[in-house]
DRENDO-1510 file (C-alpha; in Angstrom, 1 decimal, always signed):
<recs>
REC; n; res; u; v; w
REC; 1; UNK; +60.1; +101.1; +75.6 .
REC; 2; UNK; +58.6; +102.5; +78.9 .
REC; 3; UNK; +60.4; +104.8; +81.3 .
REC; 4; UNK; +61.2; +102.0; +83.8 .
REC; 5; UNK; +63.0; +100.0; +81.1 .
REC; 6; UNK; +64.9; +103.1; +80.0 .
REC; 7; UNK; +65.9; +103.8; +83.6 .
REC; 8; UNK; +67.2; +100.2; +84.0 .
REC; 9; UNK; +69.3; +100.5; +80.8 .
REC; 10; UNK; +70.6; +103.9; +81.7 .
REC; 11; UNK; +71.7; +102.6; +85.2 .
REC; 12; UNK; +73.5; +99.5; +83.8 .
REC; 13; UNK; +75.2; +101.6; +81.1 .
REC; 14; UNK; +76.4; +104.1; +83.6 .
REC; 15; UNK; +77.7; +101.4; +85.8 .
REC; 16; UNK; +79.5; +99.8; +82.9 .
REC; 17; UNK; +81.2; +103.0; +81.8 .
REC; 18; UNK; +82.1; +104.0; +85.3 .
REC; 19; UNK; +83.6; +100.6; +86.1 .
REC; 20; UNK; +85.7; +100.5; +82.9 .
REC; 21; UNK; +86.8; +104.2; +83.2 .
REC; 22; UNK; +87.9; +103.8; +86.9 .
REC; 23; UNK; +89.8; +100.6; +86.3 .
REC; 24; UNK; +91.6; +101.9; +83.2 .
REC; 25; UNK; +92.4; +105.3; +84.9 .
REC; 26; UNK; +94.0; +103.6; +87.9 .
REC; 27; UNK; +95.7; +100.8; +85.9 .
REC; 28; UNK; +99.5; +101.0; +86.2 .
REC; 29; UNK; +100.9; +102.5; +83.0 .
REC; 30; UNK; +103.3; +100.1; +81.3 .
REC; 31; UNK; +104.8; +99.9; +77.8 .
REC; 32; UNK; +106.9; +97.5; +75.8 .
REC; 33; UNK; +110.1; +98.8; +77.5 .
REC; 34; UNK; +108.8; +98.3; +81.1 .
REC; 35; UNK; +108.8; +94.9; +82.7 .
REC; 36; UNK; +107.3; +93.5; +85.8 .
REC; 37; UNK; +109.6; +91.0; +87.6 .
REC; 38; UNK; +110.7; +89.8; +91.0 .
REC; 39; UNK; +114.1; +89.0; +92.4 .
REC; 40; UNK; +115.2; +85.4; +92.4 .
REC; 41; UNK; +112.4; +84.4; +90.1 .
REC; 42; UNK; +112.5; +83.4; +86.4 .
REC; 43; UNK; +112.3; +86.0; +83.7 .
REC; 44; UNK; +108.8; +85.6; +82.1 .
REC; 45; UNK; +109.4; +87.6; +79.0 .
REC; 46; UNK; +111.2; +86.8; +75.7 .
REC; 47; UNK; +114.9; +87.4; +75.0 .
REC; 48; UNK; +115.9; +91.0; +75.8 .
REC; 49; UNK; +119.0; +92.5; +74.0 .
REC; 50; UNK; +120.6; +95.9; +74.5 .
REC; 51; UNK; +119.3; +98.5; +71.9 .
REC; 52; UNK; +122.3; +100.6; +72.9 .
REC; 53; UNK; +125.4; +100.5; +75.2 .
REC; 54; UNK; +124.2; +100.0; +78.8 .
REC; 55; UNK; +126.6; +100.7; +81.7 .
REC; 56; UNK; +126.7; +98.0; +84.4 .
REC; 57; UNK; +126.6; +99.4; +87.9 .
REC; 58; UNK; +126.9; +97.7; +91.2 .
REC; 59; UNK; +123.7; +96.4; +92.8 .
REC; 60; UNK; +122.2; +98.4; +95.7 .
REC; 61; UNK; +123.4; +95.9; +98.3 .
REC; 62; UNK; +127.0; +96.1; +97.1 .
REC; 63; UNK; +126.8; +99.9; +96.9 .
REC; 64; UNK; +125.6; +100.0; +100.5 .
REC; 65; UNK; +128.4; +97.8; +101.7 .
REC; 66; UNK; +130.9; +99.9; +99.7 .
REC; 67; UNK; +129.6; +103.1; +101.2 .
REC; 68; UNK; +129.8; +101.6; +104.7 .
REC; 69; UNK; +133.4; +100.7; +104.0 .
REC; 70; UNK; +134.2; +104.2; +102.7 .
REC; 71; UNK; +132.5; +105.8; +105.7 .
REC; 72; UNK; +134.4; +103.5; +108.1 .
REC; 73; UNK; +137.9; +104.2; +106.6 .
REC; 74; UNK; +137.4; +107.8; +105.5 .
REC; 75; UNK; +139.7; +110.4; +107.0 .
REC; 76; UNK; +137.9; +113.7; +107.4 .
REC; 77; UNK; +139.6; +117.0; +106.7 .
REC; 78; UNK; +140.5; +119.3; +109.6 .
REC; 79; UNK; +141.8; +122.9; +109.8 .
REC; 80; UNK; +144.3; +124.2; +112.3 .
REC; 81; UNK; +143.3; +127.7; +113.4 .
REC; 82; UNK; +146.6; +129.4; +114.1 .
REC; 83; UNK; +145.1; +132.8; +114.6 .
REC; 84; UNK; +142.7; +131.7; +117.3 .
REC; 85; UNK; +145.6; +129.8; +118.9 .
REC; 86; UNK; +147.8; +132.9; +119.1 .
REC; 87; UNK; +145.0; +135.1; +120.3 .
REC; 88; UNK; +144.1; +132.8; +123.1 .
REC; 89; UNK; +147.7; +132.4; +124.3 .
REC; 90; UNK; +148.2; +136.2; +124.1 .
REC; 91; UNK; +145.0; +136.9; +126.0 .
REC; 92; UNK; +145.8; +134.4; +128.7 .
REC; 93; UNK; +149.4; +135.8; +129.1 .
REC; 94; UNK; +147.9; +139.2; +129.6 .
REC; 95; UNK; +145.4; +137.9; +132.2 .
REC; 96; UNK; +148.2; +135.9; +134.0 .
REC; 97; UNK; +150.4; +139.1; +134.2 .
REC; 98; UNK; +147.5; +141.4; +135.3 .
REC; 99; UNK; +145.9; +139.1; +137.9 .
REC; 100; UNK; +146.9; +140.2; +141.4 .
REC; 101; UNK; +147.5; +138.0; +144.4 .
REC; 102; UNK; +149.3; +135.2; +142.4 .
REC; 103; UNK; +152.1; +133.7; +144.5 .
REC; 104; UNK; +154.2; +132.6; +141.5 .
REC; 105; UNK; +157.5; +133.8; +140.1 .
REC; 106; UNK; +158.1; +135.0; +136.5 .
REC; 107; UNK; +159.8; +131.7; +135.7 .
REC; 108; UNK; +156.7; +129.8; +136.8 .
REC; 109; UNK; +154.6; +132.1; +134.6 .
REC; 110; UNK; +156.8; +131.2; +131.7 .
REC; 111; UNK; +156.4; +127.5; +132.6 .
REC; 112; UNK; +152.6; +127.8; +132.4 .
REC; 113; UNK; +152.7; +129.6; +129.0 .
REC; 114; UNK; +155.1; +127.0; +127.6 .
REC; 115; UNK; +152.8; +124.2; +128.8 .
REC; 116; UNK; +149.8; +125.9; +127.1 .
REC; 117; UNK; +151.8; +126.3; +123.9 .
REC; 118; UNK; +152.7; +122.6; +124.0 .
REC; 119; UNK; +149.1; +121.6; +124.5 .
REC; 120; UNK; +148.0; +123.8; +121.5 .
REC; 121; UNK; +150.9; +122.4; +119.4 .
REC; 122; UNK; +149.6; +118.9; +120.0 .
REC; 123; UNK; +146.1; +120.0; +119.2 .
REC; 124; UNK; +142.8; +120.7; +121.0 .
REC; 125; UNK; +139.6; +119.4; +119.3 .
REC; 126; UNK; +135.9; +119.6; +120.0 .
REC; 127; UNK; +134.2; +117.1; +122.4 .
REC; 128; UNK; +132.6; +115.0; +119.6 .
REC; 129; UNK; +135.8; +114.5; +117.8 .
REC; 130; UNK; +137.7; +113.6; +121.0 .
REC; 131; UNK; +135.0; +111.0; +121.8 .
REC; 132; UNK; +135.5; +109.4; +118.3 .
REC; 133; UNK; +139.3; +109.5; +118.8 .
REC; 134; UNK; +138.9; +107.8; +122.3 .
REC; 135; UNK; +136.6; +105.2; +120.8 .
REC; 136; UNK; +139.2; +104.3; +118.1 .
REC; 137; UNK; +136.9; +105.5; +115.3 .
REC; 138; UNK; +139.3; +108.3; +114.2 .
REC; 139; UNK; +142.9; +107.2; +114.3 .
REC; 140; UNK; +144.0; +109.9; +111.8 .
REC; 141; UNK; +142.7; +112.9; +110.0 .
REC; 142; UNK; +143.8; +114.9; +107.0 .
REC; 143; UNK; +145.0; +118.5; +106.5 .
REC; 144; UNK; +145.0; +120.1; +103.1 .
REC; 145; UNK; +148.0; +122.3; +102.2 .
REC; 146; UNK; +148.6; +123.6; +98.7 .
REC; 147; UNK; +145.9; +121.2; +97.4 .
REC; 148; UNK; +147.8; +118.3; +98.9 .
REC; 149; UNK; +146.1; +116.2; +101.6 .
REC; 150; UNK; +148.4; +115.1; +104.4 .
REC; 151; UNK; +147.4; +112.5; +106.9 .
REC; 152; UNK; +148.1; +113.1; +110.6 .
REC; 153; UNK; +147.6; +110.8; +113.6 .
REC; 154; UNK; +145.2; +111.9; +116.3 .
REC; 155; UNK; +146.7; +110.2; +119.4 .
REC; 156; UNK; +148.0; +113.6; +120.7 .
REC; 157; UNK; +144.7; +115.4; +120.4 .
REC; 158; UNK; +142.8; +116.4; +123.5 .
REC; 159; UNK; +139.5; +118.1; +124.2 .
REC; 160; UNK; +139.5; +121.4; +126.1 .
REC; 161; UNK; +138.5; +119.6; +129.3 .
REC; 162; UNK; +141.1; +116.9; +129.0 .
REC; 163; UNK; +143.7; +119.6; +128.1 .
REC; 164; UNK; +143.0; +121.4; +131.4 .
REC; 165; UNK; +143.2; +118.1; +133.3 .
REC; 166; UNK; +146.6; +117.4; +131.6 .
REC; 167; UNK; +147.9; +120.9; +132.6 .
REC; 168; UNK; +146.6; +120.4; +136.2 .
REC; 169; UNK; +148.4; +117.1; +136.5 .
REC; 170; UNK; +151.6; +118.2; +134.8 .
REC; 171; UNK; +152.2; +121.4; +136.7 .
REC; 172; UNK; +152.5; +119.9; +140.2 .
REC; 173; UNK; +153.5; +123.0; +142.1 .
REC; 174; UNK; +150.7; +124.0; +144.4 .
REC; 175; UNK; +151.1; +127.8; +143.7 .
REC; 176; UNK; +151.1; +127.2; +140.0 .
REC; 177; UNK; +147.9; +125.1; +140.1 .
REC; 178; UNK; +146.3; +127.8; +142.3 .
REC; 179; UNK; +147.3; +130.4; +139.6 .
REC; 180; UNK; +145.5; +128.3; +136.9 .
REC; 181; UNK; +142.3; +128.3; +139.0 .
REC; 182; UNK; +142.5; +132.0; +139.9 .
REC; 183; UNK; +143.0; +133.0; +136.2 .
REC; 184; UNK; +140.1; +130.7; +135.1 .
REC; 185; UNK; +142.2; +129.0; +132.4 .
REC; 186; UNK; +139.5; +126.3; +131.9 .
REC; 187; UNK; +137.1; +129.0; +130.6 .
REC; 188; UNK; +139.7; +130.2; +128.0 .
REC; 189; UNK; +140.8; +126.9; +126.5 .
REC; 190; UNK; +139.2; +126.5; +123.1 .
REC; 191; UNK; +139.8; +124.0; +120.2 .
REC; 192; UNK; +142.3; +125.1; +117.6 .
REC; 193; UNK; +141.6; +122.2; +115.3 .
REC; 194; UNK; +138.2; +122.2; +113.5 .
REC; 195; UNK; +136.4; +119.9; +111.0 .
REC; 196; UNK; +136.5; +121.2; +107.4 .
REC; 197; UNK; +133.0; +120.2; +106.4 .
REC; 198; UNK; +133.3; +121.6; +102.9 .
REC; 199; UNK; +136.4; +119.7; +101.9 .
REC; 200; UNK; +135.4; +116.6; +103.9 .
REC; 201; UNK; +132.0; +116.4; +102.0 .
REC; 202; UNK; +133.8; +117.0; +98.7 .
REC; 203; UNK; +136.3; +114.2; +99.2 .
REC; 204; UNK; +133.7; +111.7; +100.4 .
REC; 205; UNK; +131.5; +112.4; +97.5 .
REC; 206; UNK; +134.4; +111.9; +95.2 .
REC; 207; UNK; +135.1; +108.6; +96.9 .
REC; 208; UNK; +131.4; +107.6; +96.4 .
REC; 209; UNK; +131.5; +108.5; +92.7 .
REC; 210; UNK; +134.7; +106.4; +92.1 .
REC; 211; UNK; +133.3; +103.5; +94.0 .
REC; 212; UNK; +129.9; +103.6; +92.2 .
REC; 213; UNK; +131.4; +104.1; +88.7 .
REC; 214; UNK; +130.3; +101.5; +86.1 .
REC; 215; UNK; +132.1; +98.2; +86.5 .
REC; 216; UNK; +131.4; +97.2; +82.9 .
REC; 217; UNK; +129.2; +97.7; +79.9 .
REC; 218; UNK; +126.7; +95.7; +77.9 .
REC; 219; UNK; +127.3; +96.6; +74.3 .
REC; 220; UNK; +124.5; +97.2; +71.7 .
REC; 221; UNK; +123.0; +94.0; +70.5 .
REC; 222; UNK; +124.4; +92.0; +73.4 .
REC; 223; UNK; +122.1; +89.6; +75.4 .
REC; 224; UNK; +120.7; +91.0; +78.6 .
REC; 225; UNK; +118.4; +88.3; +79.8 .
REC; 226; UNK; +116.4; +85.5; +78.2 .
REC; 227; UNK; +113.1; +83.7; +79.2 .
REC; 228; UNK; +113.6; +81.4; +82.2 .
REC; 229; UNK; +116.8; +83.1; +83.5 .
REC; 230; UNK; +116.7; +83.9; +87.2 .
REC; 231; UNK; +116.6; +87.6; +87.9 .
REC; 232; UNK; +119.4; +88.1; +90.4 .
REC; 233; UNK; +120.5; +91.5; +91.9 .
REC; 234; UNK; +123.0; +92.2; +89.1 .
REC; 235; UNK; +120.4; +91.6; +86.4 .
REC; 236; UNK; +117.8; +93.7; +88.3 .
REC; 237; UNK; +120.3; +96.6; +88.5 .
REC; 238; UNK; +120.9; +96.3; +84.7 .
REC; 239; UNK; +117.2; +96.2; +84.0 .
REC; 240; UNK; +116.7; +99.3; +86.1 .
REC; 241; UNK; +119.4; +101.1; +84.2 .
REC; 242; UNK; +117.9; +100.0; +80.9 .
REC; 243; UNK; +114.5; +101.3; +81.8 .
REC; 244; UNK; +115.9; +104.6; +83.0 .
REC; 245; UNK; +117.8; +105.1; +79.8 .
REC; 246; UNK; +114.7; +104.1; +77.8 .
REC; 247; UNK; +112.7; +106.7; +79.6 .
REC; 248; UNK; +115.3; +109.4; +79.1 .
REC; 249; UNK; +115.5; +108.6; +75.4 .
REC; 250; UNK; +111.7; +108.4; +75.0 .
REC; 251; UNK; +110.4; +110.6; +72.2 .
REC; 252; UNK; +106.8; +110.7; +73.4 .
REC; 253; UNK; +105.3; +109.2; +70.3 .
REC; 254; UNK; +101.6; +108.6; +70.5 .
REC; 255; UNK; +102.1; +104.9; +69.8 .
REC; 256; UNK; +103.9; +104.5; +73.1 .
REC; 257; UNK; +101.1; +105.9; +75.2 .
REC; 258; UNK; +97.7; +105.9; +73.5 .
REC; 259; UNK; +97.7; +102.5; +71.8 .
REC; 260; UNK; +98.3; +100.5; +75.0 .
REC; 261; UNK; +95.5; +102.5; +76.7 .
REC; 262; UNK; +93.1; +101.7; +73.9 .
REC; 263; UNK; +94.0; +98.0; +74.3 .
REC; 264; UNK; +93.3; +98.3; +78.1 .
REC; 265; UNK; +89.9; +99.9; +77.5 .
REC; 266; UNK; +89.0; +97.2; +75.0 .
REC; 267; UNK; +90.2; +94.5; +77.4 .
REC; 268; UNK; +88.0; +95.8; +80.3 .
REC; 269; UNK; +85.0; +96.3; +78.0 .
REC; 270; UNK; +85.2; +92.7; +77.0 .
REC; 271; UNK; +85.5; +91.5; +80.6 .
REC; 272; UNK; +82.5; +93.5; +81.8 .
REC; 273; UNK; +80.5; +92.6; +78.8 .
REC; 274; UNK; +81.1; +89.0; +79.7 .
REC; 275; UNK; +79.7; +89.5; +83.2 .
REC; 276; UNK; +76.7; +91.4; +81.8 .
REC; 277; UNK; +76.1; +88.7; +79.3 .
REC; 278; UNK; +76.3; +86.0; +82.0 .
REC; 279; UNK; +73.7; +87.8; +84.1 .
REC; 280; UNK; +71.4; +88.5; +81.2 .
REC; 281; UNK; +71.3; +85.0; +79.8 .
REC; 282; UNK; +71.8; +82.8; +82.9 .
REC; 283; UNK; +70.7; +85.1; +85.9 .
REC; 284; UNK; +67.9; +87.3; +84.5 .
REC; 285; UNK; +66.4; +87.8; +87.9 .
REC; 286; UNK; +69.7; +89.3; +89.1 .
REC; 287; UNK; +70.1; +91.4; +85.9 .
REC; 288; UNK; +66.7; +92.9; +86.3 .
REC; 289; UNK; +67.3; +93.8; +90.0 .
REC; 290; UNK; +69.0; +97.2; +90.3 .
REC; 291; UNK; +70.3; +96.5; +93.8 .
REC; 292; UNK; +72.0; +93.2; +92.8 .
REC; 293; UNK; +73.6; +94.7; +89.7 .
REC; 294; UNK; +75.0; +97.7; +91.6 .
REC; 295; UNK; +76.3; +95.4; +94.3 .
REC; 296; UNK; +78.0; +93.0; +91.9 .
REC; 297; UNK; +79.6; +95.6; +89.6 .
REC; 298; UNK; +80.7; +97.8; +92.6 .
REC; 299; UNK; +82.2; +94.9; +94.4 .
REC; 300; UNK; +84.2; +93.7; +91.4 .
REC; 301; UNK; +85.4; +97.3; +90.5 .
REC; 302; UNK; +86.4; +98.2; +94.1 .
REC; 303; UNK; +88.3; +95.0; +94.6 .
REC; 304; UNK; +90.2; +95.4; +91.3 .
REC; 305; UNK; +91.2; +98.9; +92.4 .
REC; 306; UNK; +92.2; +97.6; +95.8 .
REC; 307; UNK; +94.4; +95.0; +94.2 .
REC; 308; UNK; +96.1; +97.7; +92.0 .
REC; 309; UNK; +96.8; +99.7; +95.1 .
REC; 310; UNK; +98.2; +96.7; +97.0 .
REC; 311; UNK; +100.5; +95.8; +94.1 .
REC; 312; UNK; +101.7; +99.4; +93.9 .
REC; 313; UNK; +102.3; +99.6; +97.7 .
REC; 314; UNK; +103.8; +96.3; +98.5 .
REC; 315; UNK; +106.4; +94.2; +96.7 .
REC; 316; UNK; +104.1; +91.1; +96.7 .
REC; 317; UNK; +100.8; +93.0; +96.8 .
REC; 318; UNK; +99.0; +90.5; +94.6 .
REC; 319; UNK; +99.8; +87.6; +97.0 .
REC; 320; UNK; +98.6; +89.6; +99.9 .
REC; 321; UNK; +95.3; +90.7; +98.2 .
REC; 322; UNK; +92.5; +88.5; +99.4 .
REC; 323; UNK; +90.9; +87.7; +96.0 .
REC; 324; UNK; +88.6; +85.1; +97.4 .
REC; 325; UNK; +86.7; +87.8; +99.3 .
REC; 326; UNK; +84.7; +88.5; +96.1 .
REC; 327; UNK; +83.4; +84.9; +95.6 .
REC; 328; UNK; +82.7; +84.6; +99.4 .
REC; 329; UNK; +80.5; +87.7; +99.4 .
REC; 330; UNK; +78.8; +86.9; +96.2 .
REC; 331; UNK; +78.2; +83.3; +97.4 .
REC; 332; UNK; +76.7; +84.5; +100.6 .
REC; 333; UNK; +74.2; +86.8; +99.0 .
REC; 334; UNK; +73.7; +85.3; +95.5 .
REC; 335; UNK; +74.9; +81.8; +94.4 .
REC; 336; UNK; +78.0; +79.8; +93.7 .
REC; 337; UNK; +77.9; +80.0; +89.9 .
REC; 338; UNK; +77.8; +83.8; +90.0 .
REC; 339; UNK; +80.4; +83.8; +92.7 .
REC; 340; UNK; +82.8; +81.8; +90.5 .
REC; 341; UNK; +82.2; +83.9; +87.4 .
REC; 342; UNK; +82.8; +87.1; +89.4 .
REC; 343; UNK; +86.0; +85.7; +90.8 .
REC; 344; UNK; +87.1; +84.9; +87.3 .
REC; 345; UNK; +86.5; +88.4; +86.1 .
REC; 346; UNK; +88.5; +89.9; +88.9 .
REC; 347; UNK; +91.4; +87.5; +88.3 .
REC; 348; UNK; +91.5; +88.2; +84.6 .
REC; 349; UNK; +91.4; +92.0; +85.2 .
REC; 350; UNK; +94.3; +91.8; +87.6 .
REC; 351; UNK; +96.4; +89.4; +85.5 .
REC; 352; UNK; +97.8; +92.3; +83.4 .
REC; 353; UNK; +99.8; +93.6; +86.4 .
REC; 354; UNK; +101.1; +90.3; +87.5 .
REC; 355; UNK; +104.8; +89.4; +86.8 .
REC; 356; UNK; +103.9; +85.7; +86.4 .
REC; 357; UNK; +100.4; +85.4; +84.8 .
REC; 358; UNK; +100.4; +81.6; +84.6 .
REC; 359; UNK; +101.3; +81.2; +88.3 .
REC; 360; UNK; +98.8; +84.0; +89.3 .
REC; 361; UNK; +95.9; +82.4; +87.4 .
REC; 362; UNK; +96.6; +78.9; +88.8 .
REC; 363; UNK; +96.8; +80.2; +92.4 .
REC; 364; UNK; +93.7; +82.3; +92.2 .
REC; 365; UNK; +91.7; +79.6; +90.3 .
REC; 366; UNK; +92.4; +76.9; +92.9 .
REC; 367; UNK; +91.8; +79.4; +95.8 .
REC; 368; UNK; +88.5; +80.5; +94.4 .
REC; 369; UNK; +87.3; +76.9; +93.9 .
REC; 370; UNK; +88.4; +76.0; +97.5 .
REC; 371; UNK; +86.6; +79.1; +98.9 .
REC; 372; UNK; +83.3; +78.3; +97.1 .
REC; 373; UNK; +83.4; +74.5; +97.8 .
REC; 374; UNK; +84.2; +75.0; +101.5 .
REC; 375; UNK; +81.6; +77.6; +102.1 .
REC; 376; UNK; +78.4; +76.2; +100.6 .
REC; 377; UNK; +76.2; +77.4; +103.5 .
REC; 378; UNK; +77.6; +80.1; +105.7 .
REC; 379; UNK; +75.7; +80.2; +109.0 .
REC; 380; UNK; +78.5; +80.6; +111.6 .
REC; 381; UNK; +81.6; +82.8; +111.7 .
REC; 382; UNK; +83.8; +79.8; +112.5 .
REC; 383; UNK; +83.1; +78.5; +109.0 .
REC; 384; UNK; +84.8; +81.6; +107.6 .
REC; 385; UNK; +87.9; +81.0; +109.7 .
REC; 386; UNK; +87.9; +77.4; +108.4 .
REC; 387; UNK; +87.6; +78.6; +104.8 .
REC; 388; UNK; +90.5; +81.0; +105.3 .
REC; 389; UNK; +92.7; +78.1; +106.6 .
REC; 390; UNK; +91.7; +76.0; +103.6 .
REC; 391; UNK; +92.6; +78.8; +101.3 .
REC; 392; UNK; +96.0; +79.3; +102.9 .
REC; 393; UNK; +96.7; +75.6; +102.5 .
REC; 394; UNK; +95.6; +75.7; +98.8 .
REC; 395; UNK; +97.8; +78.7; +98.1 .
REC; 396; UNK; +100.8; +77.1; +99.7 .
REC; 397; UNK; +100.4; +73.8; +97.9 .
REC; 398; UNK; +99.9; +75.5; +94.5 .
REC; 399; UNK; +103.0; +77.7; +95.2 .
REC; 400; UNK; +105.1; +74.6; +96.1 .
REC; 401; UNK; +104.0; +72.7; +93.0 .
REC; 402; UNK; +104.8; +75.6; +90.6 .
REC; 403; UNK; +108.3; +76.2; +92.2 .
REC; 404; UNK; +109.2; +72.5; +92.1 .
REC; 405; UNK; +107.9; +72.2; +88.5 .
REC; 406; UNK; +110.0; +75.2; +87.4 .
REC; 407; UNK; +113.2; +74.8; +89.5 .
REC; 408; UNK; +113.1; +71.0; +90.4 .
REC; 409; UNK; +113.9; +71.7; +94.0 .
REC; 410; UNK; +112.2; +73.0; +97.2 .
REC; 411; UNK; +115.3; +75.0; +98.2 .
REC; 412; UNK; +114.1; +78.0; +96.2 .
REC; 413; UNK; +110.9; +78.4; +98.2 .
REC; 414; UNK; +110.7; +81.7; +100.0 .
REC; 415; UNK; +109.3; +82.0; +103.5 .
REC; 416; UNK; +108.2; +85.6; +102.7 .
REC; 417; UNK; +105.7; +84.2; +100.1 .
REC; 418; UNK; +104.1; +81.9; +102.7 .
REC; 419; UNK; +103.9; +84.9; +105.0 .
REC; 420; UNK; +102.0; +86.8; +102.3 .
REC; 421; UNK; +99.6; +83.9; +102.1 .
REC; 422; UNK; +99.1; +84.0; +105.8 .
REC; 423; UNK; +98.3; +87.7; +105.7 .
REC; 424; UNK; +95.9; +86.9; +102.8 .
REC; 425; UNK; +94.1; +84.3; +104.9 .
REC; 426; UNK; +93.8; +86.8; +107.8 .
REC; 427; UNK; +92.3; +89.4; +105.5 .
REC; 428; UNK; +89.8; +86.8; +104.2 .
REC; 429; UNK; +88.5; +86.3; +107.7 .
REC; 430; UNK; +87.5; +90.0; +107.8 .
REC; 431; UNK; +84.9; +89.2; +105.1 .
REC; 432; UNK; +82.4; +89.0; +108.0 .
REC; 433; UNK; +82.7; +92.8; +108.4 .
REC; 434; UNK; +82.2; +93.4; +104.7 .
REC; 435; UNK; +79.2; +91.1; +104.8 .
REC; 436; UNK; +77.7; +93.3; +107.5 .
REC; 437; UNK; +78.3; +96.5; +105.5 .
REC; 438; UNK; +76.8; +95.0; +102.3 .
REC; 439; UNK; +73.7; +94.0; +104.3 .
REC; 440; UNK; +73.3; +97.6; +105.6 .
REC; 441; UNK; +74.1; +99.3; +102.3 .
REC; 442; UNK; +72.2; +97.1; +99.8 .
REC; 443; UNK; +69.5; +95.7; +102.1 .
REC; 444; UNK; +70.5; +92.0; +101.6 .
REC; 445; UNK; +69.9; +89.4; +104.3 .
REC; 446; UNK; +72.4; +86.6; +104.7 .
REC; 447; UNK; +71.9; +83.2; +106.4 .
REC; 448; UNK; +74.1; +84.4; +109.2 .
REC; 449; UNK; +71.6; +87.2; +109.9 .
REC; 450; UNK; +68.7; +84.8; +109.8 .
REC; 451; UNK; +70.4; +82.5; +112.3 .
REC; 452; UNK; +71.0; +85.4; +114.6 .
REC; 453; UNK; +67.4; +86.5; +114.3 .
REC; 454; UNK; +66.1; +83.0; +115.0 .
REC; 455; UNK; +68.1; +82.7; +118.2 .
REC; 456; UNK; +65.6; +82.2; +121.0 .
REC; 457; UNK; +67.8; +84.4; +123.2 .
REC; 458; UNK; +66.9; +87.3; +121.0 .
REC; 459; UNK; +65.2; +89.9; +123.3 .
REC; 460; UNK; +62.1; +90.1; +121.1 .
REC; 461; UNK; +61.7; +86.3; +120.9 .
REC; 462; UNK; +62.3; +85.9; +124.6 .
REC; 463; UNK; +59.7; +88.5; +125.4 .
REC; 464; UNK; +57.3; +86.7; +123.0 .
REC; 465; UNK; +57.8; +83.4; +124.7 .
REC; 466; UNK; +57.3; +84.9; +128.1 .
REC; 467; UNK; +54.2; +87.0; +127.2 .
REC; 468; UNK; +52.5; +84.9; +124.6 .
REC; 469; UNK; +53.9; +81.3; +124.9 .
REC; 470; UNK; +51.1; +79.9; +122.7 .
REC; 471; UNK; +51.9; +82.3; +119.8 .
REC; 472; UNK; +55.6; +81.6; +120.3 .
REC; 473; UNK; +55.1; +77.8; +120.0 .
REC; 474; UNK; +52.8; +78.2; +117.0 .
REC; 475; UNK; +55.3; +80.5; +115.3 .
REC; 476; UNK; +58.2; +78.0; +115.9 .
REC; 477; UNK; +56.0; +75.1; +114.5 .
REC; 478; UNK; +55.1; +77.0; +111.4 .
REC; 479; UNK; +58.8; +78.0; +110.8 .
REC; 480; UNK; +59.9; +74.4; +111.1 .
REC; 481; UNK; +57.2; +73.3; +108.6 .
REC; 482; UNK; +58.3; +76.1; +106.2 .
REC; 483; UNK; +61.9; +75.0; +106.6 .
REC; 484; UNK; +61.1; +71.4; +105.9 .
REC; 485; UNK; +59.0; +72.4; +102.9 .
REC; 486; UNK; +61.9; +74.5; +101.5 .
REC; 487; UNK; +64.4; +71.7; +101.9 .
REC; 488; UNK; +62.0; +69.3; +100.2 .
REC; 489; UNK; +61.6; +71.4; +97.1 .
REC; 490; UNK; +65.3; +72.4; +97.0 .
</recs>
């Protein structure tokens, strides 16, 4: 075995190990007590029964509505500051008696003090509270006395500004009103009723806890969900509670963590062994070319990792991921058979993170066939747009057929799923950019590039036709003959 052969074997072995290691490392970790499912879709696993008592909580939508209702009807707790109230009245009385030049009698002074006392007895609140009261959002508040909450109406409460306006309009005597201005009463008026944030937060948290208390229990051994049942919001909440309790009770046995990973490694080894075997037996020229092997294995690995990331980021990430990009790129640079085999490897690698494996394989199989058949000879960018449109139609028809087969009606079709297919088609149209990158990185030449190079408007060809018309015509004739010969021999 010469050094060149050893280098080729080492490169392919390194690619194999790197691809399997990366995919297994980033593969979402699941075990027998974790399930992948979607709302309003059939449960794809076997019968699931409760291994212990499971509390039944309200679903997130019901909890949100309940919290909104509590927030709307909640009466916050306020505190009346009698010390501040007495101090302010005492200080203003002193100011009123000590200010010179006031043309008012002692009786009028007493009238002013009584009016201020009456205002404080009714209550002065801060500006934000008064705005809520004026808007009708706070018809009453609570005061806690001896651990007993007493509800009080807020219709008599005023802000400091409104309290001064009230005094100015109530005390009609000109000299009295002049005395209010001279003593700067507006600067002294302060709220005597404050929000008790500690008690208010405690009471609303207690209300939340009571509202979100379990509304039932699934007893040990009782049925949770069976295969084919529709996963509604209630069942989804129960499943979430079940998985949380399983995680809390997990004892960390090696069988729950290492054995699934061993299976994942073996699974990926088999898949990549299959693509290696295909290249070795049916495409030996590809297998012996380092550049082609690196391109193919890198493309498959990177797209599998991309699909994992999409599924982890978005709710319907597998529907958004443009799986047909792989066969399109392989078809452009290699051939249709290799393109289809590569597409199959990617789909089988990603099936383990799909909630509905049968539906996933069917959708991607048809989409891959449509992509390869509709793009036999890519020479214009418009062909890629057309292929993306065909793939969108194929996805949609496959989705409709599966839903009608499973539910017997089209009313269960979700517009969001068609939107995901649309995004998928848009992403497929960006294969042109990836094609350009592959040409630059791996040194491939696509038919699109050849068409662009053969354009007579190319500056080099235009210069050749102008400077050496004979050479130009001879070159065009030879190229036409070579093209005809190539087509004749296939």
